[in-house]
C-alpha positions as CSV (number, residue, x, y, z in Angstrom):
1,M,98.5,91.7,117.4
2,L,97.4,92.7,120.9
3,P,94.0,94.3,121.1
4,G,95.4,96.8,123.7
5,A,98.1,97.9,121.2
6,V,95.7,98.5,118.3
7,R,94.8,102.1,117.4
8,W,91.1,101.9,116.6
9,D,90.6,105.6,115.7
10,Y,91.5,106.7,112.2
11,S,92.1,110.1,110.7
12,A,92.0,110.7,106.9
13,A,95.0,113.0,107.4
14,D,97.0,109.8,108.3
15,S,96.2,108.2,105.0
16,A,98.9,107.5,102.4
17,V,96.5,109.0,99.8
18,D,94.5,112.2,100.1
19,P,90.8,111.2,99.9
20,Q,90.0,114.6,98.5
21,A,92.5,114.3,95.6
22,G,89.7,113.4,93.2
23,G,91.5,110.5,91.4
24,S,94.7,112.4,90.5
25,G,96.6,109.1,90.3
26,Q,98.2,109.5,93.7
27,Y,96.9,106.1,94.8
28,E,98.4,104.4,91.8
29,S,101.7,106.2,92.4
30,V,101.8,105.1,96.1
31,L,101.0,101.5,95.3
32,T,103.5,101.4,92.4
33,G,106.2,102.4,94.9
34,I,105.1,99.9,97.5
35,F,105.0,97.0,94.9
36,S,108.4,98.0,93.5
37,E,110.0,97.8,96.9
38,C,108.3,94.5,97.7
39,H,109.6,93.1,94.4
40,R,113.1,94.3,95.3
41,V,113.2,92.7,98.8
42,L,111.2,89.5,98.3
43,R,113.3,86.4,97.5
44,H,113.0,85.8,93.8
45,G,111.2,82.5,92.9
46,S,109.8,81.8,96.4
47,G,109.0,85.2,98.0
48,R,105.3,85.8,98.7
49,L,103.3,89.0,99.1
50,I,99.8,89.1,100.5
51,F,97.8,92.2,99.6
52,T,94.4,92.9,101.0
53,F,92.2,95.8,100.0
54,H,89.6,97.3,102.3
55,H,87.9,100.6,101.5
56,W,85.1,102.4,103.3
57,N,83.8,103.8,100.1
58,P,82.1,101.4,97.6
59,K,83.6,103.4,94.7
60,G,87.0,102.5,96.0
């Protein structure tokens, strides 16, 4: 990744999950879709997925 190509600003409107949704299950739904697609495309038996989680809110 080139530092000049990185977008350092962030808008909550760009988030996959509405931070104001109040725990409506949207995050779980989005991750379920992501993990389902990863399972579909990864080579069975040897495919690897690296998942990291970073949240600005400690309750995350």
